[in-house]
Each structure stands twice: as structure tokens, then as C-alpha cells.
C-alpha positions as CSV (number, residue, x, y, z in Angstrom):
1,M,26.7,26.4,78.8
2,S,27.0,30.1,78.1
3,A,29.7,31.6,75.9
4,S,33.0,31.8,77.6
5,P,33.8,35.2,79.0
6,S,36.6,37.5,77.9
7,I,40.1,37.1,79.3
8,R,41.9,40.0,80.9
9,C,45.5,39.2,81.9
10,W,48.5,41.2,83.2
11,V,51.3,41.1,80.6
12,D,54.7,42.7,80.9
13,C,56.5,43.8,77.7
14,N,59.8,42.3,79.0
15,S,58.3,39.1,80.6
16,I,55.7,37.9,78.1
17,N,57.6,34.7,77.7
18,H,57.4,34.0,81.4
19,L,53.6,34.5,81.7
20,S,52.1,32.6,84.6
21,L,48.8,31.0,83.7
22,P,45.8,30.1,85.9
23,P,45.5,26.5,87.0
24,G,43.8,24.3,84.4
25,I,45.2,26.2,81.4
26,G,48.2,24.8,79.6
27,P,50.6,26.5,77.3
28,S,48.9,24.9,74.3
29,M,45.5,26.6,75.2
30,L,46.9,30.2,74.9
31,S,48.3,31.7,71.8
32,Y,49.6,35.2,71.1
33,H,50.9,37.0,68.1
34,S,53.9,39.0,67.4
35,R,54.1,42.7,67.7
36,A,53.2,43.3,64.1
37,D,50.2,40.9,64.3
38,F,49.1,42.5,67.5
39,V,49.0,45.9,65.8
40,K,47.1,44.5,62.8
41,L,44.5,42.8,64.9
42,N,43.7,46.1,66.6
43,L,42.4,44.3,69.8
44,C,41.6,47.6,71.4
45,P,39.3,49.8,69.3
46,G,40.3,52.9,71.3
47,L,44.0,52.5,70.4
48,S,43.7,53.7,66.8
49,S,47.3,54.9,66.3
50,L,50.7,54.8,67.9
51,S,50.3,58.5,68.9
52,S,48.7,57.4,72.1
53,L,51.9,55.8,73.3
54,E,53.7,59.2,73.2
55,R,54.1,59.8,76.9
56,S,57.1,59.7,79.2
57,S,56.0,56.8,81.4
58,G,52.9,55.1,82.4
59,E,50.7,52.1,82.1
60,L,48.3,51.3,79.3
61,K,45.5,48.8,80.0
62,L,44.1,46.8,77.1
63,Q,41.2,44.3,77.1
64,S,41.5,41.4,74.6
65,K,39.4,38.4,73.8
66,P,41.0,35.0,73.7
67,I,41.7,33.2,70.4
68,V,41.0,29.8,72.0
69,P,38.0,29.6,74.3
70,L,38.8,28.6,77.8
71,R,36.8,26.7,80.2
72,N,36.2,27.1,83.9
73,F,37.9,30.5,84.0
74,H,35.8,33.5,85.0
75,Q,38.3,35.9,86.6
76,P,39.0,38.8,84.2
77,C,42.6,40.2,83.9
78,A,43.9,43.4,82.5
79,L,46.7,43.8,79.9
80,V,49.2,46.4,80.9
81,V,51.9,47.9,78.6
82,R,54.6,49.5,80.7
83,C,57.1,52.1,79.4
84,D,59.8,53.1,81.9
85,H,61.8,55.2,79.5
86,P,60.8,58.6,78.1
87,Q,59.7,58.8,74.5
88,N,59.9,61.4,71.7
89,E,62.4,63.7,73.4
90,D,64.6,66.1,71.5
91,L,68.4,65.8,71.6
92,P,70.3,68.5,73.5
93,R,70.9,71.7,71.6
94,Y,74.2,72.1,69.9
95,Y,76.0,75.4,70.7
96,S,78.7,76.7,68.4
97,K,82.0,78.0,69.8
98,K,80.9,81.6,69.1
99,E,77.7,81.2,71.1
100,K,77.4,81.4,74.9
101,K,75.7,78.6,76.7
102,P,72.7,79.5,78.8
103,F,72.9,79.6,82.6
104,P,71.6,76.5,84.3
105,V,69.3,78.7,86.3
106,P,67.9,81.8,84.6
107,I,69.2,85.2,85.7
108,V,65.7,86.3,86.6
109,E,65.3,83.4,89.0
110,L,68.7,84.2,90.5
111,R,67.8,87.8,91.1
112,R,64.5,86.9,92.6
113,A,66.2,84.4,94.9
114,A,68.7,87.1,95.9
115,R,66.0,89.5,96.7
116,E,64.3,86.9,98.8
117,R,67.5,86.2,100.7
118,F,68.1,89.9,101.3
119,K,64.5,90.3,102.6
120,K,64.9,87.4,104.9
121,S,68.3,88.5,106.2
122,R,66.7,91.7,107.4
123,G,65.3,89.8,110.4
124,L,63.0,92.6,111.3
125,N,59.8,90.6,111.0
126,N,61.3,87.7,113.0
127,L,62.2,90.2,115.7
128,K,58.6,91.4,115.9
129,K,57.5,87.8,116.3
130,L,60.1,87.2,119.1
131,L,58.9,90.2,121.0
132,K,55.5,88.4,121.3
133,V,57.1,85.7,123.5
134,V,60.2,87.5,125.0
135,K,59.3,90.4,127.2
136,V,61.3,93.6,126.5
137,H,60.8,96.6,128.8
138,A,61.8,100.2,128.0
139,C,62.0,103.2,130.4
140,G,59.5,106.0,129.8
141,F,62.0,108.7,130.8
142,C,65.4,107.5,129.3
143,N,66.6,105.3,126.5
144,E,67.4,102.2,128.6
145,I,65.8,98.9,127.9
146,H,65.8,95.5,129.7
147,V,65.1,92.0,128.4
148,G,63.2,89.9,131.0
149,S,59.8,89.3,132.6
150,V,60.3,92.4,134.8
151,G,62.5,95.4,134.6
152,H,65.8,95.5,136.5
153,P,66.0,97.3,139.9
154,F,69.1,99.3,139.2
155,K,69.0,103.0,139.9
156,S,70.5,104.2,136.6
157,C,67.8,106.4,135.1
158,R,69.0,109.9,134.0
159,G,65.8,111.0,132.4
160,H,63.3,113.8,133.4
161,R,62.9,114.1,137.2
162,A,65.1,111.2,137.9
163,S,66.2,112.7,141.2
164,I,62.6,112.5,142.5
165,R,62.4,108.8,141.7
166,N,65.9,108.2,143.1
167,G,67.1,107.0,139.7
168,L,64.6,104.2,139.4
169,H,63.2,103.4,135.9
170,Q,59.5,103.5,135.0
171,W,59.2,100.5,132.8
172,T,56.8,100.2,129.8
173,Y,56.7,97.7,126.9
174,A,59.4,98.2,124.2
175,T,59.0,98.2,120.4
176,V,61.4,97.2,117.6
177,D,62.7,100.8,117.3
178,D,63.8,100.5,121.0
179,V,65.8,97.4,120.3
180,V,67.3,98.4,117.0
181,L,68.1,102.1,117.1
182,P,67.1,103.8,113.8
183,V,70.2,105.7,112.5
184,D,69.3,107.8,109.6
185,A,71.5,109.5,107.0
186,Y,71.0,111.8,104.0
187,H,70.4,110.0,100.7
188,L,72.9,111.1,98.0
189,Y,71.9,111.0,94.3
190,D,75.6,111.5,93.4
191,R,78.0,110.4,96.1
192,L,80.8,112.3,94.4
193,G,78.8,115.5,93.9
194,K,78.9,118.6,96.0
195,R,78.4,118.5,99.7
196,I,74.9,119.1,101.1
197,R,74.4,122.8,102.1
198,H,72.6,124.0,105.2
199,D,69.7,125.3,103.2
200,E,69.2,121.9,101.5
201,R,68.8,119.9,104.8
202,F,65.0,119.7,104.4
203,S,64.8,119.0,100.6
204,I,67.0,115.8,100.7
205,P,65.4,112.6,102.0
206,R,66.8,110.8,105.0
207,I,66.8,107.0,105.0
208,P,68.4,104.4,107.3
209,A,72.2,104.6,107.1
210,V,72.6,100.9,106.4
211,V,70.2,101.2,103.4
212,E,72.1,104.2,102.1
213,L,75.4,102.3,102.4
214,S,73.9,99.4,100.5
215,I,72.5,101.7,97.7
216,Q,75.9,103.3,97.2
217,A,77.5,99.8,97.0
218,G,75.1,98.8,94.2
219,V,71.7,97.9,95.5
220,D,68.9,99.4,93.4
221,V,66.0,100.7,95.4
222,P,63.3,102.2,93.1
223,E,62.2,104.8,95.7
224,Y,65.7,106.2,96.0
225,P,67.5,106.5,92.6
226,T,71.2,107.2,92.4
227,K,73.7,108.0,89.7
228,R,75.8,105.0,88.4
229,R,79.0,105.7,86.4
230,R,80.0,103.2,83.8
231,K,83.6,104.6,83.3
232,P,86.2,105.7,85.9
233,I,86.4,109.4,86.6
234,I,89.4,111.6,86.0
235,W,90.7,113.3,89.2
236,I,92.0,116.8,88.8
237,G,92.5,117.8,92.5
238,K,91.6,116.6,95.9
239,S,87.9,117.5,95.5
240,E,87.7,118.1,91.7
241,F,87.2,115.5,89.0
242,V,85.9,115.2,85.5
243,D,83.4,112.5,84.4
244,A,84.7,110.3,81.7
245,D,83.0,110.5,78.3
246,E,80.2,107.8,78.2
247,S,78.8,108.9,74.8
248,E,80.5,106.0,73.0
249,L,78.8,103.5,75.3
250,P,75.4,102.2,74.2
251,D,72.3,103.5,76.0
252,P,71.6,101.5,79.1
253,V,68.8,99.0,78.7
254,P,65.8,100.0,80.9
255,E,65.5,97.4,83.6
256,V,62.3,95.8,84.7
257,P,60.8,97.5,87.7
258,L,62.0,95.7,90.8
259,K,59.8,94.6,93.6
260,P,60.3,96.2,97.0
261,L,63.2,94.5,98.9
262,L,62.0,95.3,102.4
263,T,58.5,94.3,103.3
264,E,57.6,94.8,106.9
265,I,54.6,93.2,108.5
266,P,52.3,95.6,110.2
267,D,52.2,95.3,114.0
268,P,48.5,94.2,114.1
269,E,49.3,91.3,111.7
270,V,52.2,89.9,113.7
271,V,51.5,86.4,114.9
272,A,53.4,84.9,117.8
273,P,55.2,81.5,117.3
274,C,52.9,78.5,118.1
275,D,55.4,76.1,119.7
276,E,58.9,75.9,121.3
277,D,60.6,74.6,118.1
278,E,59.4,77.6,116.1
279,I,60.6,80.0,118.8
280,I,64.1,78.4,118.7
281,R,64.1,78.5,114.9
282,L,63.2,82.2,114.8
283,A,65.8,83.0,117.4
284,V,68.5,81.2,115.4
285,E,67.5,82.9,112.1
286,T,67.3,86.3,113.7
287,L,70.8,85.9,115.3
288,E,72.3,84.8,112.0
289,A,70.7,87.8,110.2
290,W,72.0,90.2,112.8
291,E,75.6,88.8,112.5
292,Q,75.3,88.7,108.7
293,M,74.2,92.4,108.6
294,R,77.1,93.5,110.8
295,R,79.7,91.5,108.8
296,G,78.4,92.8,105.5
297,A,78.3,96.4,106.7
298,K,81.8,96.1,108.1
299,K,83.1,95.0,104.7
300,L,81.3,97.8,102.8
301,M,82.7,100.4,105.2
302,R,86.2,99.5,104.0
303,M,85.4,100.6,100.4
304,Y,82.7,103.3,101.0
305,P,83.6,105.7,103.7
306,V,81.2,106.5,106.5
307,R,81.5,109.6,108.7
308,V,80.2,110.3,112.2
309,C,80.1,113.4,114.3
310,G,82.5,113.3,117.3
311,Y,79.9,115.2,119.5
312,C,76.5,113.7,118.5
313,P,75.4,110.4,116.8
314,E,74.8,112.0,113.4
315,V,76.1,109.7,110.6
316,H,76.8,110.5,107.0
317,V,77.6,108.0,104.2
318,G,80.0,109.6,101.8
319,P,83.6,110.7,101.3
320,S,82.9,114.0,103.3
321,G,80.2,115.0,105.7
322,H,77.4,117.4,105.0
323,K,77.3,121.1,105.9
324,A,74.0,121.1,107.7
325,Q,74.3,123.0,111.0
326,N,72.0,120.8,113.1
327,C,74.4,119.5,115.8
328,G,73.0,120.1,119.3
329,A,75.7,118.5,121.4
330,H,77.8,120.1,124.1
331,K,79.2,123.5,123.1
332,H,77.6,123.5,119.7
333,Q,77.3,127.3,119.9
334,Q,81.1,127.6,119.5
335,R,80.9,125.5,116.3
336,N,77.8,127.3,115.0
337,G,76.0,123.9,115.0
338,Q,78.4,122.3,112.6
339,H,79.4,118.7,113.1
340,G,82.9,117.5,113.9
341,W,83.2,114.7,111.3
342,Q,85.5,111.8,111.8
343,A,85.8,108.2,110.5
344,A,83.0,106.0,111.8
345,V,83.2,102.5,113.2
346,L,80.7,99.7,113.0
347,D,79.0,100.5,116.3
348,D,78.3,104.0,115.0
349,L,76.4,102.7,112.0
350,I,74.7,99.8,113.8
351,P,74.5,100.6,117.5
352,P,74.5,97.3,119.5
353,R,72.4,98.7,122.4
354,Y,73.8,96.8,125.3
355,V,71.4,95.4,128.0
356,W,71.9,93.4,131.2
357,H,72.3,89.7,130.7
358,L,69.9,87.5,132.6
359,P,71.7,84.3,133.7
360,E,68.5,82.2,133.6
361,A,65.8,83.2,131.2
362,K,63.1,81.7,133.4
363,G,64.9,82.2,136.7
364,P,64.7,84.9,139.3
365,P,65.0,88.6,138.3
366,L,68.2,90.6,138.8
367,R,69.1,91.8,142.3
368,R,70.3,95.3,143.0
369,E,73.1,94.2,145.4
370,L,74.6,91.8,142.9
371,R,75.0,94.2,140.1
372,S,78.8,93.8,139.8
373,F,78.4,90.1,139.0
374,Y,76.1,90.5,136.0
375,G,77.2,90.8,132.4
376,Q,75.8,92.7,129.4
377,A,75.0,91.8,125.8
378,P,73.5,93.5,122.7
379,A,69.7,93.6,123.0
380,V,69.2,91.5,119.8
381,V,71.6,88.9,121.1
382,E,70.0,88.8,124.5
383,I,66.5,88.3,123.0
384,C,67.7,85.5,120.8
385,V,69.6,83.8,123.7
386,Q,66.6,83.9,126.0
387,A,64.4,82.5,123.1
388,G,66.7,79.4,122.9
389,A,69.6,80.3,120.5
390,A,73.2,79.5,121.4
391,V,75.5,82.2,122.7
392,P,78.0,83.4,120.0
393,D,81.6,83.2,121.1
394,Q,82.4,86.9,120.6
395,Y,79.8,87.9,123.2
396,K,80.7,85.5,125.9
397,P,83.3,87.8,127.6
398,T,80.9,90.7,128.1
399,M,78.1,88.4,129.2
400,R,80.3,86.9,132.0
401,L,79.1,83.4,131.6
402,D,82.1,82.0,133.6
403,I,81.3,84.0,136.8
404,G,79.2,82.4,139.5
405,I,76.3,84.4,140.9
406,P,76.2,84.5,144.7
407,T,73.0,83.2,146.3
408,S,73.0,85.8,149.1
409,L,74.5,89.1,150.0
410,R,76.7,87.6,152.7
411,E,78.2,85.3,150.1
412,A,78.8,88.3,147.8
413,E,80.7,90.1,150.5
414,M,83.0,87.2,150.9
415,V,84.1,87.3,147.3
416,V,87.6,88.8,147.0
């Protein structure tokens, strides 16, 4: 007979005393050594030192030769050394009472996550994607829009040559700027400085009013720097103040250049949602972003005043309005083009842009004779609702969801 082959057996560190042997092999035919003898024998030439065991968890396969030759056993087994506990780890660092413990999550990661949440809460890119699946029409002569497969038949156009068309709209496809009206305002480097003069109206940049309100509240946008005071000012009069002495304060540490907060996808790169679940998800996220933006802006307007002209939609973020004489509303000649500033409300800063509510997204279009039965909703809300989002409670009264729509004109005439 040939020499007996080598034996490879599966051995567990905790169950070596309960080793199951193949048939024909008794306990007296197998011998093993203690841990010290096992290391001295060096059964595995590749395992030269204990450094190879320095790993958190894993399995180590060893091949050993039997001390007592066995007969009628030709199935090789593998020797596995398992370690379910981490090895060679340092103890937690000791912090003295005068030393501050580190944050569980680094500040850099928290700021990066905040910028990502702010970027996602914008909802502008989601709105572009929803416009690929929800049809929105805009009139080519006036500023009215409609959300639906076809434009509404109401004669409400007041644009150029509306009398020739009997007030009917000429519908075209709408864009994001038609749904969310861009309200711009002057960017102030120092919100407590002097008012903007008429000759400075072209030298000062204009940005979205919501962005300007966020900058004055503390958001840093690299493209639009602003002055930050580190000490309270000293008021002398109603419009006169003295800046506190900041020479004793250490020089501000230059911050790392921030990445742009607002990244807008170009229109050619916008991809429509692929399935119904993604459409509903985008609708819910867009509606939540819309409501979050309005709630946040309303809170900021309580601390940072916003002014609006009583004659035109001009908005100014600051304690007092600018002096630019660019108002072109009714009887502006009597005011020499100056604005009539007054306290603004949320709808002045973020216009809701109401549109007619379609009772059924995939149902029949609106009928001209049933106009008094239809409700209205903000354009963003109507787009999200038609895409599958639930109707918020605050918009249900204006949408008239509890009113039944007559099926015919005769039935509508019978309504009291």
C-alpha cells in the first residue's frame, strides 16, 4: 500500500474537545497537542509568527499531517481557526476636564450634509423633471398658465389684441420661470448701510429675493459677499449708528471656499421619470420642498424686514426701501417714479401663482359653462397633485374638493 495521505480536518477553537471523527477512526487513533506544542511544531510553514493573526475577524485554514497514520481515509479536511472578536485595538482616548470632546460627526461632514439638504430643498430640478410628464401651458399674450393636457377655454386673456380673440388664450408650453415667478431684489453688501441711490441702480447686482433674504440671515454665498458684524452696533438715532470696536477680537479665520449651494440642471440634460413610483416620489419631494421654503421664508421675514411697493411688485430686502426711481405703475409720474414702500407679506416674496384646479388629472378638460364650480390652487401644488401627491389641508378650501361638478348644463342651472 502507498503512504497514507495527509489529513485536513475542520477544527473549531471552542469545540476541539467535541471533534466528530470519520467512521473507522477511534479517539485513540488521533492525538493533538496543546496550544504551546502546536506553536512549537510549526505545522504550517507559512505561519511564521503570531503577527498573521492580527486581524479583526476571519478564518485561518491550516493543513497538518497526522501523527498516527490512518487507514482507509482519503478525504482531506481543512483546519480553520476562527476569531470572532477584534484584536489589537487601542483603548478609547482619555479626555481631561479641560479638553473638549470631539463631535461624533465632524463639523465638515455636518456642513456638507447641510449644503446637500439645502440644495435638495430647492426643488427646482425636481420641478423640471415633473414638467416632462405633467403638461403645463402658458398664454403667449398674458401671464396666465394652466396645468393640464389642454388649456382651459375661459375667456380671461387681457394681453395684446385680446379683444380680437374675444379674450381667448393662445396656449404654448410653459417653463419653470412661468410656474415659479422670479422675484429679484438688490443685493446689499451692508444691510445697515446707506440706501441705494437712483444713480446706483445699475451698479448693484440683483438676485432672487429669497436668496437675498437667506444671505442676510447668515447663508454664505461666495458670489455675493456681505458684511458680518461680530459685535452689536450702537444706535445714535433712528437711522444713525456707530459700529462697535472689533479691534480687540482676533482676526477671523479664512474659511475654506464653499461649493455652490444651488446647482441647476441644464434643460437639455433633464431626464423624465421612468415609472409611476418615481413620478409620485418626485411630486412628494417637490411639494415638501415648496412648503419648507415658504415656512422658512415666513420665519425669516419676522426678523429681517422685507419691503414691497404698493403699486408694483418690486421687492426690497432690508430695513428701508431703495431710492431707485423705476416704478412704472399707475400714476408713477406724480411720484416721479419712486416706489411706495410698505411691509411685505409672504405672497409678495414668493408669489403662489394660482391656476385652475382640474378635478381629475386624466379626466375631461374644463368646461366654460361650469367655471363657477371649479377651484384654484398654486401652480406648484397643482402640478404635484396631478403627479400623484396628496392634497395639503391648507389648499383644500380654495380647490373646492367638496363641491360636486355637474355633468351637464341643465344640471348646473338647477343648482341653487
